[in-house]
C-alpha positions in Angstrom: -64.0 -89.5 48.3 -66.8 -91.1 45.9 -68.0 -94.6 46.9 -67.4 -95.8 43.6 -65.0 -95.2 40.9 -66.2 -96.3 37.2 -63.6 -97.3 34.7 -64.3 -98.5 31.2 -63.4 -101.7 29.9 -59.9 -101.0 28.9 -56.6 -103.0 29.8 -54.8 -100.1 31.7 -55.9 -101.3 35.3 -57.1 -104.8 34.4 -60.1 -106.4 32.6 -60.8 -109.5 34.7 -60.4 -107.8 38.2 -58.1 -105.0 38.8 -54.3 -105.2 39.2 -52.7 -105.3 42.7 -51.5 -101.5 42.7 -55.1 -100.3 41.8 -56.6 -102.8 44.6 -54.2 -101.2 47.1 -55.3 -97.7 45.9 -58.9 -98.4 46.2 -58.3 -100.0 49.6 -56.5 -97.0 50.9 -59.3 -94.7 49.8 -62.1 -97.3 51.2 -63.7 -97.1 47.8 -64.8 -99.6 45.1 -63.4 -99.7 41.5 -66.2 -100.9 39.1 -65.0 -102.1 35.7 -67.7 -101.6 33.0 -68.8 -104.8 31.2 -68.0 -105.1 27.5 -70.8 -103.9 25.0 -72.3 -101.4 27.6 -72.7 -98.2 25.6 -75.2 -97.0 28.2 -72.9 -96.8 30.9 -70.0 -95.6 29.0 -72.2 -92.9 27.4 -72.7 -91.2 30.6 -68.8 -90.2 30.9 -68.4 -89.8 27.0 -71.2 -87.3 26.7 -69.9 -85.2 29.6 -66.6 -85.3 27.9 -68.3 -84.4 24.5 -70.0 -81.4 26.3 -66.6 -80.1 27.4 -65.0 -80.6 24.1 -67.7 -78.7 22.3 -68.6 -76.1 24.8 -65.1 -75.1 26.2 -62.4 -75.9 23.9 -63.4 -74.1 20.7 -61.6 -70.9 19.9 -59.1 -71.1 23.1 -55.4 -71.2 23.0 -53.5 -72.9 25.9 -49.8 -71.8 26.9 -49.3 -74.7 29.4 -51.3 -77.5 31.3 -51.5 -74.9 34.1 -52.9 -72.3 31.8 -55.5 -74.9 30.6 -56.6 -75.8 34.2 -56.9 -72.0 34.9 -59.2 -71.3 32.0 -61.2 -74.5 32.7 -61.7 -73.6 36.2 -62.8 -70.0 35.3 -65.3 -71.6 32.6 -66.7 -74.0 35.0 -67.6 -71.1 37.5 -70.1 -70.1 34.7 -71.1 -73.4 33.3 -72.1 -74.8 36.9 -74.3 -71.7 37.4 -76.5 -72.7 34.6 -79.5 -75.0 34.7 -78.6 -78.4 33.3 -81.6 -80.0 31.5 -81.1 -83.5 32.7 -80.8 -82.6 36.5 -83.3 -79.4 36.1 -81.0 -77.6 38.4 -77.8 -75.7 38.8 -74.7 -78.1 39.2 -73.3 -75.7 41.8 -76.5 -76.0 44.0 -76.0 -79.8 44.3 -72.3 -79.9 45.2 -72.9 -79.6 48.9 -75.3 -82.7 48.8 -72.9 -84.6 46.7 -70.1 -84.0 49.3 -72.3 -85.2 52.1 -72.9 -88.4 50.3 -69.1 -88.9 49.9 -66.6 -90.6 52.1 -63.9 -88.7 53.9 -60.2 -88.9 52.5 -57.8 -91.1 54.4 -55.7 -89.5 56.9 -52.5 -90.9 55.3 -50.6 -89.2 52.6 -50.9 -91.0 49.4 -48.0 -90.8 46.8 -50.0 -90.4 43.6 -47.1 -90.4 41.1 -46.1 -92.5 38.0 -43.1 -94.7 39.0 -40.7 -96.8 37.1 -37.3 -98.3 37.9 -34.9 -98.5 34.7 -31.3 -99.0 33.8 -29.9 -95.6 32.4 -28.6 -96.2 28.9 -25.6 -94.7 27.2 -27.8 -91.9 25.7 -28.6 -90.7 29.3 -32.2 -90.2 28.5 -35.3 -91.9 30.4 -38.8 -91.9 28.8 -42.0 -90.9 30.3 -45.1 -91.3 28.2 -43.7 -90.4 24.7 -41.1 -87.7 25.8 -37.5 -88.2 26.5 -35.7 -86.5 29.6 -32.0 -86.2 30.1 -30.3 -87.4 33.3 -27.1 -86.9 34.7 -24.5 -89.1 32.5 -22.5 -90.1 35.5 -25.5 -92.4 36.4 -24.9 -94.4 33.0 -25.3 -98.0 33.4 -26.9 -97.7 36.9 -30.6 -98.3 38.0 -32.3 -95.2 38.5 -36.0 -94.4 39.9 -38.2 -92.3 37.8 -41.3 -90.5 39.1 -43.6 -88.3 37.5 -46.7 -86.2 38.6 -48.6 -83.7 36.4 -46.0 -81.1 36.8 -42.5 -82.7 37.4 -40.4 -85.7 36.2 -37.7 -86.6 38.8 -34.9 -89.1 38.5 -33.0 -90.5 41.6 -30.0 -92.8 41.9 -29.4 -94.2 45.2 -31.8 -91.6 46.7 -29.6 -88.8 45.1 -31.6 -86.4 42.7 -29.8 -86.8 39.2 -32.6 -85.1 37.1 -35.4 -82.7 37.5 -37.5 -81.3 34.5 -40.9 -79.7 34.1 -43.2 -82.3 32.5 -44.1 -82.0 29.0 -47.5 -82.9 27.7 -46.9 -82.6 23.9 -45.9 -85.7 22.2 -42.6 -87.1 21.2 -40.5 -84.2 22.9 -36.8 -84.3 24.1 -36.1 -82.3 27.1 -32.2 -81.8 27.9 -30.6 -80.2 30.9 -27.6 -78.2 29.4 -25.6 -79.1 32.7 -26.0 -82.8 31.5 -24.6 -82.0 28.1 -21.5 -80.2 29.6 -20.9 -83.5 31.9 -21.6 -85.8 29.0 -18.7 -84.0 27.1 -16.3 -84.0 30.0 -16.8 -87.6 30.5 -16.4 -88.3 26.8 -13.2 -86.3 26.7 -11.7 -88.1 29.7 -12.5 -91.4 28.0 -11.0 -90.5 24.7 -7.8 -88.8 26.1 -6.7 -91.1 29.0 -3.8 -90.4 31.1 -0.6 -92.0 29.9 1.2 -94.8 32.1 3.9 -93.1 34.0 2.4 -89.6 33.8 1.5 -89.6 37.6 1.6 -86.2 39.3 4.9 -85.9 41.3 2.9 -84.2 43.9 1.1 -87.5 44.5 4.5 -89.6 44.8 5.3 -90.4 48.6 8.7 -90.4 50.0 9.4 -94.0 51.3 10.8 -92.6 54.5 7.5 -91.7 55.4 6.6 -95.1 56.0 9.6 -95.7 58.0 8.8 -92.8 60.3 5.1 -93.9 60.5 6.0 -97.3 61.7 8.8 -96.0 64.2 11.6 -97.5 62.5 13.7 -94.4 62.6 16.8 -94.2 60.6 18.8 -97.5 59.5 22.3 -97.3 60.8 25.0 -97.8 58.1 27.4 -100.9 58.6 
């Protein structure tokens, strides 16, 4: 684990000091979060130049089927790129990896839950939003509070600890992801609501003989006068 984590001056984790969740995260890792000051292009440029290098050297001419495909191609490309001599450090990056790791801190023994989380009430459209995409949820949870969690691969929704939705996460913008089973359940609930059972049409098999209660309480047969 690096001894410092550098963050640009953006409101995502706080500007006048980090937010409480970020402080807990850094404390668990025994690292320090450094917020860059405003109008400090020199510090920001270190990260931006590296991102620009990836964008102009790796991205052009490539096609990606999924985030997993992107990561696979990027990993393969880094194997070649890290074997080249970098002008600024005058060495192969792969040669300095061992020294970098020796200067880092060990990861904590506790398992960290690194996921995006939210607690929302499920609306009548039975969808929850993660980033800009909407994901369907079992409509039987409409009106209830549900827990939404997402990592890089999967979006999960739970109600009372029970899994009510699970989808592969989408990284495109403004997509709607629907589970066909949720559509069928919604249609069934809608039909039952629109066609309620008329009063007095109770199934005869559910009507109990009153004599059963006499026998249950040991009253026996009532003698006739």
